[in-house]
BABATOR-444056 format. One record per residue (C-alpha): residue number from 0; residue in one letter; chain; z, x, y. Coordinates in steps of 0.1 Angstrom, whole numbers, plus 5000, padded with zeros to 4 digits. Example, Ala and Ser with C-alpha at 12.3 -4.5 7.8 and 13.67 -1.06 7.14 Angstrom:
BEGIN
+-----+--------+--------+------+------+------+
: num : residu : chaine :   zz :   xx :   yy :
+-----+--------+--------+------+------+------+
:   0 :      A :      A : 5078 : 5123 : 4955 :
:   1 :      S :      A : 5071 : 5137 : 4989 :
+-----+--------+--------+------+------+------+
***
This chain:
BEGIN
+-----+--------+--------+------+------+------+
: num : residu : chaine :   zz :   xx :   yy :
+-----+--------+--------+------+------+------+
:   0 :      X :      A : 7666 : 5633 : 9375 :
:   1 :      X :      A : 7649 : 5622 : 9343 :
:   2 :      X :      A : 7666 : 5595 : 9323 :
:   3 :      X :      A : 7670 : 5617 : 9292 :
:   4 :      X :      A : 7688 : 5643 : 9312 :
:   5 :      X :      A : 7713 : 5617 : 9326 :
:   6 :      X :      A : 7729 : 5611 : 9292 :
:   7 :      X :      A : 7756 : 5635 : 9285 :
:   8 :      X :      A : 7750 : 5656 : 9254 :
:   9 :      X :      A : 7785 : 5667 : 9245 :
:  10 :      X :      A : 7802 : 5642 : 9222 :
:  11 :      X :      A : 7834 : 5627 : 9233 :
:  12 :      X :      A : 7865 : 5644 : 9221 :
:  13 :      X :      A : 7883 : 5618 : 9201 :
:  14 :      X :      A : 7916 : 5627 : 9187 :
:  15 :      X :      A : 7932 : 5612 : 9156 :
:  16 :      X :      A : 7969 : 5617 : 9146 :
:  17 :      X :      A : 7992 : 5589 : 9140 :
:  18 :      X :      A : 8030 : 5591 : 9137 :
:  19 :      X :      A : 8048 : 5568 : 9113 :
:  20 :      X :      A : 8086 : 5561 : 9117 :
:  21 :      X :      A : 8109 : 5560 : 9087 :
:  22 :      X :      A : 8101 : 5562 : 9051 :
:  23 :      X :      A : 8130 : 5558 : 9027 :
:  24 :      X :      A : 8131 : 5533 : 8999 :
:  25 :      X :      A : 8155 : 5516 : 8975 :
:  26 :      X :      A : 8176 : 5537 : 8952 :
:  27 :      X :      A : 8174 : 5529 : 8915 :
:  28 :      X :      A : 8200 : 5502 : 8903 :
:  29 :      X :      A : 8209 : 5491 : 8939 :
:  30 :      X :      A : 8206 : 5456 : 8952 :
:  31 :      X :      A : 8176 : 5449 : 8974 :
:  32 :      X :      A : 8185 : 5451 : 9010 :
:  33 :      X :      A : 8166 : 5447 : 9042 :
:  34 :      X :      A : 8130 : 5456 : 9040 :
:  35 :      X :      A : 8125 : 5493 : 9043 :
:  36 :      X :      A : 8100 : 5506 : 9070 :
:  37 :      X :      A : 8065 : 5509 : 9057 :
:  38 :      X :      A : 8058 : 5544 : 9045 :
:  39 :      X :      A : 8021 : 5542 : 9051 :
:  40 :      X :      A : 7999 : 5518 : 9071 :
:  41 :      X :      A : 7980 : 5492 : 9054 :
:  42 :      X :      A : 7946 : 5501 : 9041 :
:  43 :      X :      A : 7925 : 5480 : 9066 :
:  44 :      X :      A : 7904 : 5481 : 9097 :
:  45 :      X :      A : 7921 : 5483 : 9131 :
:  46 :      X :      A : 7903 : 5473 : 9163 :
:  47 :      X :      A : 7910 : 5484 : 9199 :
:  48 :      X :      A : 7928 : 5456 : 9218 :
:  49 :      X :      A : 7940 : 5477 : 9248 :
:  50 :      X :      A : 7929 : 5509 : 9263 :
:  51 :      X :      A : 7952 : 5523 : 9290 :
:  52 :      X :      A : 7970 : 5490 : 9289 :
:  53 :      X :      A : 7938 : 5470 : 9298 :
:  54 :      X :      A : 7915 : 5450 : 9276 :
:  55 :      X :      A : 7883 : 5468 : 9267 :
:  56 :      X :      A : 7858 : 5478 : 9280 :
:  57 :      X :      A : 7876 : 5506 : 9300 :
:  58 :      X :      A : 7856 : 5523 : 9326 :
:  59 :      X :      A : 7863 : 5558 : 9340 :
:  60 :      X :      A : 7843 : 5574 : 9368 :
:  61 :      X :      A : 7847 : 5611 : 9377 :
:  62 :      X :      A : 7829 : 5635 : 9402 :
:  63 :      X :      A : 7829 : 5672 : 9394 :
:  64 :      X :      A : 7831 : 5701 : 9419 :
:  65 :      X :      A : 7793 : 5700 : 9424 :
:  66 :      X :      A : 7793 : 5663 : 9434 :
:  67 :      X :      A : 7777 : 5651 : 9400 :
:  68 :      X :      A : 7790 : 5617 : 9392 :
:  69 :      X :      A : 7800 : 5609 : 9357 :
:  70 :      X :      A : 7807 : 5573 : 9343 :
:  71 :      X :      A : 7821 : 5566 : 9309 :
:  72 :      X :      A : 7828 : 5532 : 9295 :
:  73 :      X :      A : 7847 : 5528 : 9263 :
:  74 :      X :      A : 7836 : 5496 : 9246 :
:  75 :      X :      A : 7853 : 5495 : 9212 :
:  76 :      X :      A : 7870 : 5517 : 9187 :
:  77 :      X :      A : 7873 : 5506 : 9150 :
:  78 :      X :      A : 7896 : 5527 : 9128 :
:  79 :      X :      A : 7894 : 5520 : 9091 :
:  80 :      X :      A : 7919 : 5534 : 9067 :
:  81 :      X :      A : 7904 : 5536 : 9032 :
:  82 :      X :      A : 7917 : 5543 : 8997 :
:  83 :      X :      A : 7918 : 5579 : 8986 :
:  84 :      X :      A : 7933 : 5586 : 9020 :
:  85 :      X :      A : 7901 : 5586 : 9038 :
:  86 :      X :      A : 7893 : 5572 : 9073 :
:  87 :      X :      A : 7863 : 5562 : 9094 :
:  88 :      X :      A : 7865 : 5559 : 9131 :
:  89 :      X :      A : 7836 : 5542 : 9149 :
:  90 :      X :      A : 7834 : 5544 : 9187 :
:  91 :      X :      A : 7810 : 5524 : 9209 :
:  92 :      X :      A : 7808 : 5537 : 9244 :
:  93 :      X :      A : 7785 : 5544 : 9274 :
:  94 :      X :      A : 7780 : 5577 : 9292 :
:  95 :      X :      A : 7760 : 5580 : 9324 :
:  96 :      X :      A : 7756 : 5608 : 9350 :
:  97 :      X :      A : 7739 : 5609 : 9384 :
:  98 :      X :      A : 7732 : 5637 : 9408 :
:  99 :      X :      A : 7751 : 5639 : 9441 :
: 100 :      X :      A : 7741 : 5608 : 9463 :
: 101 :      X :      A : 7721 : 5592 : 9435 :
: 102 :      X :      A : 7731 : 5557 : 9422 :
: 103 :      X :      A : 7747 : 5555 : 9388 :
: 104 :      X :      A : 7727 : 5534 : 9365 :
: 105 :      X :      A : 7738 : 5517 : 9332 :
: 106 :      X :      A : 7727 : 5537 : 9302 :
: 107 :      X :      A : 7726 : 5520 : 9268 :
: 108 :      X :      A : 7757 : 5518 : 9245 :
: 109 :      X :      A : 7760 : 5548 : 9223 :
: 110 :      X :      A : 7778 : 5552 : 9189 :
: 111 :      X :      A : 7799 : 5580 : 9174 :
: 112 :      X :      A : 7814 : 5578 : 9139 :
: 113 :      X :      A : 7838 : 5603 : 9126 :
: 114 :      X :      A : 7850 : 5604 : 9089 :
: 115 :      X :      A : 7879 : 5625 : 9075 :
: 116 :      X :      A : 7911 : 5622 : 9055 :
: 117 :      X :      A : 7946 : 5610 : 9065 :
: 118 :      X :      A : 7980 : 5617 : 9050 :
: 119 :      X :      A : 8016 : 5610 : 9056 :
: 120 :      X :      A : 8037 : 5641 : 9058 :
: 121 :      X :      A : 8075 : 5638 : 9068 :
: 122 :      X :      A : 8068 : 5605 : 9084 :
: 123 :      X :      A : 8038 : 5616 : 9103 :
: 124 :      X :      A : 8004 : 5601 : 9097 :
: 125 :      X :      A : 7978 : 5629 : 9102 :
: 126 :      X :      A : 7941 : 5624 : 9105 :
: 127 :      X :      A : 7919 : 5655 : 9097 :
: 128 :      X :      A : 7883 : 5650 : 9109 :
: 129 :      X :      A : 7856 : 5664 : 9087 :
: 130 :      X :      A : 7835 : 5687 : 9108 :
: 131 :      X :      A : 7804 : 5680 : 9086 :
: 132 :      X :      A : 7807 : 5642 : 9092 :
: 133 :      X :      A : 7812 : 5639 : 9130 :
: 134 :      X :      A : 7846 : 5656 : 9134 :
: 135 :      X :      A : 7834 : 5689 : 9148 :
: 136 :      X :      A : 7856 : 5700 : 9177 :
: 137 :      X :      A : 7880 : 5671 : 9177 :
: 138 :      X :      A : 7916 : 5676 : 9188 :
: 139 :      X :      A : 7946 : 5661 : 9169 :
: 140 :      X :      A : 7972 : 5641 : 9190 :
: 141 :      X :      A : 8003 : 5621 : 9180 :
: 142 :      X :      A : 8004 : 5583 : 9180 :
: 143 :      X :      A : 8025 : 5556 : 9163 :
: 144 :      X :      A : 8021 : 5527 : 9140 :
: 145 :      X :      A : 8042 : 5497 : 9131 :
: 146 :      X :      A : 8032 : 5467 : 9111 :
: 147 :      X :      A : 7997 : 5457 : 9121 :
: 148 :      X :      A : 7997 : 5478 : 9153 :
: 149 :      X :      A : 7985 : 5514 : 9159 :
: 150 :      X :      A : 7989 : 5532 : 9192 :
: 151 :      X :      A : 7968 : 5563 : 9194 :
: 152 :      X :      A : 7962 : 5587 : 9224 :
: 153 :      X :      A : 7929 : 5605 : 9226 :
: 154 :      X :      A : 7913 : 5631 : 9248 :
: 155 :      X :      A : 7878 : 5629 : 9263 :
: 156 :      X :      A : 7858 : 5648 : 9287 :
: 157 :      X :      A : 7840 : 5631 : 9316 :
: 158 :      X :      A : 7817 : 5658 : 9329 :
: 159 :      X :      A : 7841 : 5688 : 9336 :
: 160 :      X :      A : 7871 : 5665 : 9340 :
: 161 :      X :      A : 7893 : 5662 : 9309 :
: 162 :      X :      A : 7913 : 5629 : 9305 :
: 163 :      X :      A : 7937 : 5614 : 9280 :
: 164 :      X :      A : 7937 : 5577 : 9273 :
: 165 :      X :      A : 7958 : 5556 : 9249 :
: 166 :      X :      A : 7943 : 5529 : 9228 :
: 167 :      X :      A : 7962 : 5501 : 9210 :
: 168 :      X :      A : 7945 : 5491 : 9178 :
: 169 :      X :      A : 7954 : 5459 : 9159 :
: 170 :      X :      A : 7947 : 5452 : 9123 :
: 171 :      X :      A : 7917 : 5428 : 9119 :
: 172 :      X :      A : 7911 : 5414 : 9085 :
: 173 :      X :      A : 7876 : 5400 : 9095 :
: 174 :      X :      A : 7861 : 5435 : 9095 :
: 175 :      X :      A : 7848 : 5449 : 9062 :
+-----+--------+--------+------+------+------+
***
């Protein structure tokens, strides 16, 4: 099988929807009390620290009904929340496939970047990918955020096998 045919053509299905708990604030004329929950996450970059409860990279191997082997390795996800309620999600990953009985190689790291908007509605933080800027065909899932940590599930396809993974992102002030 030629090397070019080995690299999967379909983009990963990356889902982006976060769920924020709480909201609320201080009523006018009342004394300050305990700090209210953050109504929105900090505008910052968040970097994957765990994928399916393990440190990245996370590797997944699947074999379809025809015996074709698929290997995907998630290297890093950086989610940047920007002003004007815009986001950028940059994923570094590796996808490789091999015919039945062939040895799986190690293809180069690939990159996927998705842009879009985010908003907080009724305590939910929603990400709407822009189909013209890398977000075509993305599914939206629910996640959570608290302080400097975001937990985000995402769906991806490894050949004909669909999977769901959970990534934990931690705020990183060293990323511009």
